[in-house]
Backbone as CSV, one residue per row, in Angstrom:
resi,resn,N_x,N_y,N_z,CA_x,CA_y,CA_z,C_x,C_y,C_z
1,UNK,7.945,15.661,42.514,7.900,14.805,41.783,9.439,14.546,41.040
2,UNK,10.149,13.616,40.433,10.951,13.413,39.969,10.908,13.982,38.287
3,UNK,12.343,14.093,37.661,12.324,14.167,36.165,12.350,13.300,35.093
4,UNK,11.180,12.764,34.599,11.215,11.787,33.370,12.351,12.092,32.342
5,UNK,12.599,13.629,32.187,13.724,14.405,31.012,13.865,15.649,31.705
6,UNK,15.315,15.754,31.545,15.937,17.090,31.693,16.701,17.625,30.560
7,UNK,16.848,18.523,30.185,17.410,18.840,28.543,17.667,20.410,29.202
8,UNK,19.041,20.453,28.977,19.633,21.969,29.390,21.290,22.040,28.554
9,UNK,20.277,23.295,28.125,21.375,24.401,27.170,21.969,23.440,25.785
10,UNK,20.738,22.884,25.294,20.789,22.014,23.904,20.858,23.276,22.807
11,UNK,22.088,22.512,22.463,22.431,23.482,20.828,22.471,22.381,19.801
12,UNK,21.543,22.804,18.375,21.831,21.957,17.031,21.765,22.733,15.670
13,UNK,22.980,22.552,15.170,23.030,23.084,13.803,23.010,22.142,12.803
14,UNK,22.248,22.338,11.814,22.906,21.551,10.654,23.306,22.380,9.186
15,UNK,24.243,21.600,8.583,25.492,22.209,7.235,24.310,22.357,6.601
16,UNK,24.660,23.333,5.531,23.981,24.034,4.448,24.928,24.588,4.069
17,UNK,24.728,24.602,2.466,25.265,25.317,1.201,25.673,26.949,1.574
18,UNK,24.610,27.591,2.285,24.869,28.930,2.566,25.248,29.196,3.671
19,UNK,25.577,28.224,4.811,25.887,28.165,6.258,25.055,27.694,6.858
20,UNK,25.830,27.436,8.131,25.061,26.485,9.309,23.909,27.025,9.493
21,UNK,22.899,25.820,9.557,21.315,26.660,10.006,21.118,25.976,11.181
22,UNK,21.220,26.813,12.295,20.950,26.511,13.631,19.768,26.434,13.872
23,UNK,19.392,24.688,14.653,17.820,24.787,15.435,17.270,24.985,16.319
24,UNK,18.457,24.780,17.422,18.423,24.665,18.684,19.612,25.737,19.556
25,UNK,19.454,26.727,20.024,20.183,27.451,20.828,20.006,27.476,22.303
26,UNK,20.529,26.822,22.944,20.349,26.721,24.857,19.224,26.394,24.826
27,UNK,18.591,25.443,24.526,17.293,25.218,24.575,16.859,23.969,26.115
28,UNK,16.172,24.666,26.675,16.036,23.617,28.302,14.422,23.377,27.819
29,UNK,14.560,22.272,28.691,12.883,21.394,28.939,13.053,20.253,29.928
30,UNK,12.153,20.537,30.689,12.164,19.244,31.609,10.650,19.199,31.900
31,UNK,10.584,17.794,31.527,9.135,16.517,31.700,9.301,16.218,32.677
32,UNK,8.450,16.161,33.572,8.397,15.742,35.049,7.277,14.010,34.695
33,UNK,7.889,13.227,35.504,7.607,11.858,35.906,5.925,11.633,36.154
34,UNK,5.328,11.028,34.818,3.957,11.070,34.653,3.351,12.269,33.880
35,UNK,4.065,12.997,33.163,3.538,14.412,32.568,3.405,14.217,31.063
36,UNK,2.463,14.775,30.783,2.158,14.449,28.890,2.446,15.499,28.294
37,UNK,3.106,15.929,27.736,3.729,17.396,27.114,3.582,17.306,25.844
38,UNK,2.924,18.310,25.311,2.626,18.463,23.463,3.944,19.457,23.086
39,UNK,4.527,19.205,22.478,5.285,20.076,21.577,5.361,21.160,20.045
40,UNK,4.883,22.090,20.312,4.303,22.730,19.150,5.093,23.502,18.287
41,UNK,4.945,24.662,17.179,5.745,25.194,16.353,5.848,24.971,14.800
42,UNK,6.313,25.850,14.004,5.846,26.003,12.926,7.117,24.861,12.096
43,UNK,6.523,24.409,11.099,7.422,23.318,10.139,8.831,23.837,10.146
44,UNK,9.469,22.933,10.271,10.907,23.456,10.148,11.872,23.777,11.606
45,UNK,10.835,24.318,12.283,11.472,24.981,13.602,12.351,23.852,14.592
46,UNK,12.168,22.818,14.703,13.164,21.606,14.787,12.233,20.765,16.065
47,UNK,11.071,20.451,15.915,10.323,19.665,16.917,10.881,18.212,16.526
48,UNK,10.698,18.117,16.027,11.030,16.521,15.645,12.828,16.095,15.806
49,UNK,13.595,17.060,15.836,15.011,17.520,15.930,15.134,16.900,17.501
50,UNK,14.345,17.938,18.069,14.632,17.766,19.699,13.271,16.069,19.865
51,UNK,12.441,16.048,19.625,12.256,14.942,19.642,13.281,13.462,19.664
52,UNK,13.820,13.598,18.645,15.158,12.979,18.119,16.214,12.706,19.221
53,UNK,16.518,13.877,19.395,17.591,14.166,20.415,17.052,13.165,21.874
54,UNK,15.470,13.586,22.381,15.031,13.169,23.540,14.812,11.430,23.324
55,UNK,14.851,11.157,22.389,14.698,9.608,21.849,16.251,8.992,21.904
56,UNK,17.263,9.919,22.015,18.987,9.576,21.946,18.625,8.669,20.610
57,UNK,18.374,9.215,19.600,18.227,8.908,17.848,19.308,10.008,17.291
58,UNK,19.266,10.768,17.769,20.311,12.175,17.567,20.814,12.902,18.239
59,UNK,22.280,13.292,18.216,23.065,13.716,19.648,22.805,15.610,19.972
60,UNK,22.579,15.893,20.273,22.969,17.803,20.631,24.617,18.143,20.257
61,UNK,25.031,19.219,19.501,25.984,19.501,19.471,26.339,20.378,20.472
62,UNK,25.722,20.291,21.693,25.858,20.559,22.983,25.207,20.912,23.846
63,UNK,25.425,20.707,25.054,24.275,20.445,26.028,23.976,18.807,26.780
64,UNK,23.261,19.021,27.510,23.069,17.507,28.205,21.255,17.257,28.165
65,UNK,21.363,16.021,28.330,20.135,15.404,28.338,19.898,14.152,29.333
66,UNK,19.462,14.238,29.967,18.899,13.032,31.254,17.660,12.538,31.356
67,UNK,17.352,11.347,31.513,16.664,10.391,32.003,16.637,9.993,33.034
68,UNK,15.535,10.282,33.913,15.345,9.873,35.354,16.611,9.557,36.130
69,UNK,17.563,11.228,35.748,18.506,11.230,36.596,20.116,10.436,36.341
70,UNK,19.876,9.816,35.014,20.911,9.284,34.264,21.301,10.248,32.978
71,UNK,22.300,11.031,33.174,22.995,11.491,31.856,23.168,10.371,30.753
72,UNK,21.996,10.862,29.525,22.086,10.083,28.530,23.058,10.718,27.677
73,UNK,23.467,11.846,27.366,24.910,12.141,26.475,25.998,11.134,26.900
74,UNK,26.078,10.824,28.163,27.378,10.407,28.215,27.281,9.082,28.483
75,UNK,26.187,8.489,28.042,26.054,6.817,27.626,26.883,6.280,26.132
76,UNK,27.425,5.252,26.359,27.986,4.641,25.266,27.310,4.425,23.917
77,UNK,27.062,4.314,23.214,26.220,3.924,21.927,25.272,2.516,22.674
78,UNK,25.694,1.188,22.874,25.487,0.415,23.743,24.441,0.877,24.291
79,UNK,24.611,1.324,25.538,23.779,1.599,26.722,22.842,2.899,26.518
80,UNK,23.036,3.303,25.460,21.895,4.156,24.549,20.760,3.684,24.136
81,UNK,21.365,2.781,23.093,20.407,1.598,22.677,19.424,0.935,23.350
82,UNK,20.126,0.376,24.743,19.353,-0.529,25.920,18.270,0.650,26.314
83,UNK,18.813,1.505,26.647,17.901,3.052,27.266,16.550,3.104,26.549
84,UNK,16.722,3.206,24.762,15.638,3.172,24.060,14.491,1.969,24.562
85,UNK,15.618,0.890,24.179,14.463,-0.439,23.918,13.632,-0.581,25.600
86,UNK,14.211,-0.170,26.435,13.858,-0.545,27.614,12.878,0.453,28.364
87,UNK,12.914,1.688,28.163,12.427,3.136,28.834,11.831,3.388,28.050
88,UNK,11.882,3.487,26.321,11.041,4.074,25.721,10.091,3.577,24.539
89,UNK,9.071,4.117,24.239,8.521,3.667,22.897,8.005,4.738,22.717
90,UNK,8.178,4.663,20.952,8.308,5.254,19.913,6.505,5.257,18.870
91,UNK,5.857,6.251,19.049,5.175,6.253,17.849,5.287,7.242,16.829
92,UNK,4.876,7.053,15.695,4.957,8.118,14.462,3.655,8.643,13.677
93,UNK,3.787,9.387,12.873,2.797,9.679,12.246,2.092,8.627,10.792
94,UNK,3.232,7.597,10.547,3.160,6.603,9.902,3.326,5.435,10.494
95,UNK,1.800,4.657,10.613,2.124,3.758,11.980,3.518,2.695,11.614
96,UNK,3.838,2.247,10.741,5.453,1.716,10.522,5.336,0.433,10.702
97,UNK,3.869,-0.608,11.182,3.819,-1.793,11.363,4.786,-2.511,10.110
98,UNK,4.767,-3.762,10.465,5.321,-4.714,9.516,4.388,-5.455,9.109
99,UNK,4.043,-5.810,7.647,2.953,-6.195,6.899,2.453,-7.439,7.640
100,UNK,3.736,-7.903,7.179,3.480,-9.178,7.095,3.420,-10.052,8.631
101,UNK,2.796,-9.482,9.789,2.883,-9.649,10.520,1.239,-9.334,11.490
102,UNK,0.999,-10.183,11.919,-0.310,-9.741,12.632,-0.376,-8.428,13.753
103,UNK,-1.447,-8.080,14.219,-1.317,-6.740,15.019,-0.913,-7.416,16.237
104,UNK,-1.277,-8.628,16.943,-0.541,-9.061,17.954,0.859,-9.314,17.754
105,UNK,1.776,-10.108,16.789,2.921,-10.043,16.566,3.304,-8.552,16.296
106,UNK,3.005,-7.516,15.441,3.517,-6.344,15.880,3.600,-5.858,17.339
107,UNK,2.623,-5.878,18.215,2.612,-5.425,19.719,3.574,-6.246,20.191
108,UNK,3.647,-7.495,19.818,5.212,-8.464,20.452,6.447,-8.047,20.547
109,UNK,6.293,-7.013,19.422,7.735,-6.996,18.542,8.992,-6.330,20.035
110,UNK,8.515,-5.335,20.942,9.704,-4.681,21.720,10.176,-5.449,22.820
111,UNK,9.012,-6.441,23.592,9.292,-7.908,24.267,10.236,-8.735,22.990
112,UNK,9.966,-8.823,22.401,10.568,-9.784,21.247,12.336,-9.589,21.389
113,UNK,12.572,-8.173,21.113,13.860,-7.634,20.905,14.397,-8.132,22.155
114,UNK,13.550,-7.817,23.462,14.318,-7.973,24.786,14.299,-9.481,25.083
115,UNK,14.283,-10.223,24.085,14.487,-11.984,24.281,13.192,-12.580,24.927
116,UNK,12.170,-11.468,25.217,10.807,-12.524,25.686,10.317,-13.213,24.700
117,UNK,9.336,-14.115,24.925,9.081,-14.615,24.228,8.010,-15.778,24.986
118,UNK,6.959,-16.349,24.727,6.033,-17.481,25.043,4.737,-16.610,25.323
119,UNK,3.839,-17.708,26.405,2.795,-17.303,26.858,2.470,-16.193,27.623
120,UNK,3.815,-15.776,28.441,3.362,-14.299,28.875,3.618,-13.293,28.025
121,UNK,4.421,-12.999,26.883,4.671,-11.920,26.038,2.976,-11.639,24.942
122,UNK,2.444,-12.911,24.918,1.691,-13.015,24.447,0.403,-12.189,24.944
123,UNK,0.519,-12.400,26.390,-0.477,-12.205,26.920,-0.347,-10.694,27.340
124,UNK,1.010,-9.902,27.811,0.967,-8.848,27.613,0.769,-7.672,26.657
125,UNK,1.014,-8.958,25.396,0.629,-7.853,24.068,-0.911,-7.852,23.891
126,UNK,-1.674,-8.912,24.104,-3.159,-9.223,23.912,-3.701,-7.983,24.905
127,UNK,-3.171,-7.884,26.127,-3.857,-6.928,27.047,-4.011,-5.634,26.763
128,UNK,-2.534,-5.155,26.181,-2.363,-4.149,25.708,-3.260,-3.501,24.280
129,UNK,-3.613,-4.667,23.593,-4.296,-4.639,22.411,-5.595,-4.071,23.183
130,UNK,-6.065,-4.905,23.875,-7.425,-4.734,24.580,-7.770,-3.258,25.147
131,UNK,-6.457,-2.990,26.012,-6.715,-1.390,26.299,-6.838,-0.190,25.407
132,UNK,-6.367,-0.957,23.849,-6.975,0.529,22.815,-8.107,-0.056,22.178
133,UNK,-8.664,-1.369,22.692,-10.217,-1.601,22.148,-10.009,-2.564,20.952
134,UNK,-8.886,-3.191,20.397,-8.840,-4.389,19.343,-8.071,-5.546,19.859
135,UNK,-8.548,-6.083,20.822,-8.264,-7.481,21.518,-9.043,-8.305,20.081
136,UNK,-10.284,-8.594,19.517,-10.626,-9.341,18.423,-9.770,-8.837,17.389
137,UNK,-9.586,-8.253,17.001,-8.493,-8.002,15.737,-7.153,-8.301,15.898
138,UNK,-6.731,-8.702,17.069,-5.347,-9.296,17.215,-4.765,-9.989,16.109
139,UNK,-5.257,-11.399,15.276,-5.165,-11.896,14.506,-5.110,-11.330,12.819
140,UNK,-5.768,-10.329,12.854,-5.479,-9.551,11.738,-3.844,-8.888,11.345
141,UNK,-4.041,-8.345,10.014,-2.705,-8.230,9.600,-2.985,-6.517,9.363
142,UNK,-2.003,-5.710,9.268,-2.102,-3.806,8.891,-2.987,-4.146,7.774
143,UNK,-2.661,-4.840,6.736,-3.850,-4.345,5.436,-5.427,-4.948,5.792
144,UNK,-5.757,-5.355,7.004,-7.083,-5.830,7.099,-7.512,-4.672,8.368
145,UNK,-6.435,-3.909,8.630,-7.047,-2.714,9.474,-6.632,-1.388,8.710
146,UNK,-8.000,-0.783,9.576,-8.510,0.775,9.113,-7.297,1.360,9.673
147,UNK,-7.227,2.517,9.367,-5.649,3.558,9.676,-5.926,3.773,11.078
148,UNK,-6.995,4.112,11.889,-7.037,4.463,12.994,-6.924,3.018,13.696
149,UNK,-7.173,1.653,13.518,-6.711,0.690,13.894,-5.284,0.728,14.039
150,UNK,-4.970,0.847,12.634,-3.159,0.436,12.835,-2.301,1.094,13.838
151,UNK,-3.359,2.676,13.951,-2.456,3.389,14.815,-2.456,2.900,16.183
152,UNK,-3.906,2.276,16.338,-3.895,2.159,17.497,-2.768,0.936,18.161
153,UNK,-2.666,0.320,16.812,-1.806,-1.285,17.230,-0.504,-0.242,17.412
154,UNK,0.203,0.284,16.821,1.006,1.716,16.980,1.550,1.721,18.441
155,UNK,0.310,2.093,18.542,0.647,2.798,20.211,0.293,1.632,21.227
156,UNK,0.082,0.010,20.992,-0.288,-0.424,21.856,1.556,-1.422,21.675
157,UNK,1.924,-1.387,20.533,3.404,-1.750,20.447,4.358,-0.872,21.357
158,UNK,4.011,0.239,20.880,5.099,1.808,21.773,4.743,1.174,23.617
159,UNK,3.751,0.923,24.029,3.347,0.669,25.373,3.489,-0.735,25.826
160,UNK,3.726,-1.729,25.075,3.569,-3.352,25.711,4.579,-3.325,26.482
161,UNK,5.898,-3.009,26.350,7.080,-3.035,27.513,6.855,-2.030,28.273
162,UNK,5.691,-1.323,28.676,5.479,-0.588,29.711,6.655,0.612,29.912
163,UNK,6.853,1.158,29.010,8.256,2.313,29.197,7.938,3.337,29.979
164,UNK,8.708,3.842,30.677,9.138,5.022,31.272,8.532,6.486,30.620
165,UNK,8.871,6.650,29.290,9.003,7.474,28.327,8.080,7.300,27.358
166,UNK,7.122,8.012,26.613,6.483,7.802,25.446,6.448,9.105,24.478
167,UNK,7.009,8.807,23.343,7.545,9.817,22.314,6.789,9.528,21.028
168,UNK,5.829,10.447,20.997,5.400,10.363,19.475,5.029,11.723,18.410
169,UNK,5.507,11.214,17.188,5.676,12.418,16.254,4.498,12.455,15.496
170,UNK,3.328,13.417,15.569,2.423,13.784,14.884,1.578,12.266,14.670
171,UNK,1.248,11.718,15.877,0.447,10.182,16.010,-0.873,10.320,15.102
172,UNK,-1.167,11.894,14.984,-3.101,11.622,14.443,-2.882,12.141,13.295
173,UNK,-1.812,12.549,12.827,-1.659,13.189,11.351,-2.237,13.135,10.415
174,UNK,-2.137,11.439,10.324,-2.269,11.048,8.708,-4.392,10.198,8.735
175,UNK,-4.726,10.830,9.999,-6.074,10.347,10.622,-7.453,11.298,10.420
176,UNK,-8.310,10.682,10.071,-9.471,11.709,9.451,-9.821,12.299,11.191
177,UNK,-10.726,13.586,11.239,-10.861,13.796,12.751,-11.718,12.363,13.656
178,UNK,-12.703,12.024,13.378,-12.973,10.864,14.273,-12.444,9.633,14.835
179,UNK,-11.398,9.162,13.572,-10.023,8.312,14.023,-8.894,8.970,14.976
180,UNK,-8.700,10.427,14.634,-7.723,11.021,15.457,-8.276,11.220,16.748
181,UNK,-9.256,11.518,17.154,-9.813,11.776,18.356,-10.182,10.590,18.955
182,UNK,-10.093,9.482,18.478,-10.310,7.871,19.397,-8.990,7.616,19.510
183,UNK,-7.555,8.225,18.461,-6.359,7.450,19.088,-6.243,8.574,20.186
184,UNK,-5.973,9.449,19.936,-5.736,10.564,21.061,-6.370,9.986,22.251
185,UNK,-7.499,9.325,22.496,-7.931,8.996,23.802,-7.192,8.147,24.141
186,UNK,-6.750,7.287,23.457,-6.377,5.565,23.577,-4.874,5.925,23.834
187,UNK,-4.002,7.205,23.285,-2.786,7.050,24.056,-2.821,7.813,25.112
188,UNK,-3.625,8.893,25.603,-3.572,9.522,26.444,-4.083,8.241,27.786
189,UNK,-4.697,7.551,27.360,-5.318,6.650,28.746,-4.638,5.977,29.151
190,UNK,-3.704,5.229,27.501,-2.745,4.151,27.904,-1.793,4.747,28.715
191,UNK,-1.355,5.996,28.833,0.231,6.732,29.351,-0.515,6.584,31.006
192,UNK,-1.500,7.156,30.880,-1.974,7.358,32.743,-1.797,6.057,33.248
193,UNK,-2.529,5.243,32.331,-2.803,3.794,33.154,-1.737,3.694,33.314
194,UNK,-0.265,3.525,32.622,0.878,3.077,33.007,1.716,4.040,33.699
195,UNK,1.313,5.093,33.962,2.409,6.179,34.409,3.330,6.543,33.967
196,UNK,3.335,6.485,32.527,4.426,6.922,31.535,4.394,8.400,31.240
197,UNK,5.490,8.851,31.318,5.433,10.388,30.659,5.389,10.348,29.181
198,UNK,4.821,11.654,28.555,5.313,11.474,27.004,5.345,12.796,26.419
199,UNK,6.354,13.187,25.398,6.515,14.069,24.646,5.880,13.969,23.486
200,UNK,4.919,14.700,22.877,4.202,14.413,21.784,4.363,15.645,20.595
201,UNK,4.902,15.608,19.454,5.226,16.891,18.659,3.543,16.653,17.469
202,UNK,2.963,17.913,17.611,1.987,18.186,16.953,1.439,19.794,16.311
203,UNK,0.700,19.595,15.274,0.069,20.760,14.833,-1.043,21.049,15.336
204,UNK,-1.252,20.130,15.854,-2.905,20.204,16.290,-2.995,20.541,17.972
205,UNK,-4.075,21.428,17.864,-4.321,22.200,19.033,-5.181,21.741,20.071
206,UNK,-6.246,20.547,19.535,-6.739,19.959,19.938,-5.993,18.979,20.711
207,UNK,-5.026,17.893,19.943,-3.938,17.343,20.796,-3.288,17.737,21.666
208,UNK,-3.233,18.978,21.241,-2.450,19.683,22.649,-2.664,20.217,23.789
209,UNK,-4.078,20.491,23.253,-5.110,20.713,24.860,-5.515,19.228,25.587
210,UNK,-5.217,18.462,24.935,-5.357,17.371,25.902,-4.722,16.747,26.673
211,UNK,-3.443,17.402,26.711,-2.128,16.776,27.262,-2.187,17.381,28.372
212,UNK,-1.220,17.446,29.359,-0.871,18.373,30.565,-0.645,19.939,30.487
213,UNK,0.140,19.927,30.022,0.787,21.156,29.240,1.636,21.516,27.772
214,UNK,1.920,22.189,26.974,2.442,22.591,25.796,3.548,23.719,26.007
215,UNK,4.388,23.011,25.427,6.238,23.760,24.893,6.144,24.636,23.323
216,UNK,6.407,25.359,22.886,6.431,25.787,21.533,8.292,26.087,21.173
217,UNK,8.940,25.602,20.295,10.393,26.178,20.190,9.909,27.637,19.318
218,UNK,11.153,28.505,20.090,10.928,29.963,19.066,12.402,30.476,19.290
219,UNK,12.737,31.000,17.917,13.984,31.070,18.014,15.051,30.336,18.635
220,UNK,15.152,28.754,18.129,16.352,28.193,19.066,15.464,28.020,20.716
221,UNK,14.843,28.143,21.175,14.692,28.287,22.292,13.340,27.722,22.861
222,UNK,12.813,27.157,23.883,11.448,26.448,24.462,11.117,27.130,25.161
223,UNK,9.583,27.468,25.030,9.206,28.628,25.785,7.989,27.733,26.003
224,UNK,7.092,28.138,27.443,6.332,27.612,27.977,4.546,28.400,26.467
225,UNK,3.582,27.518,26.227,2.850,27.795,25.028,1.739,28.115,25.557
226,UNK,1.116,29.164,25.048,-0.288,29.003,25.925,-1.823,28.997,24.921
227,UNK,-2.224,27.948,25.064,-2.986,27.124,24.257,-4.863,27.456,24.744
């Protein structure tokens, strides 16, 4: 089985008046194609930093990140932007839906950004909204949706262009237990249906246990986590 993500010897530090703060130190991570991985660890340990680096939103100080055998750290800014838009989907704790757009229009956004418009684009967005149980809410705006429904639209938006890699940062963190369980189920089912890999930052052991395995950041390293 090929690897969706391979991180090797990642270092990352941030400047601080009291001295540089090292977040990652020689960190390694491999995510196989189709594998769903939870990333856990205490606040401030570097979970979101690692997620942003895997998502090519931030760069390591040293080390190499490859996506499906392509060295992403060697790409130009434009090439990394294209890789993000074509190969990755992002879900955050806050859904970040555009309030002036309907659920359908929000779900269409990644395809619109690729220059794809028209009936086929709307049909693809409706299909993914149906998969997350929201086809009948397609014309509703975010203010007309519950928190759980809005987060499901965000998942639909992240998966509509059939990315190879889903990156999620506390995707159920703002939801009550019932909605969190439903959103997690939709996220996992959608990834399985599309064959997408995923890296999910979470504090929830329920979320971590629902995925294939969990890793933890400890002292700047990434280690296998027992759940």
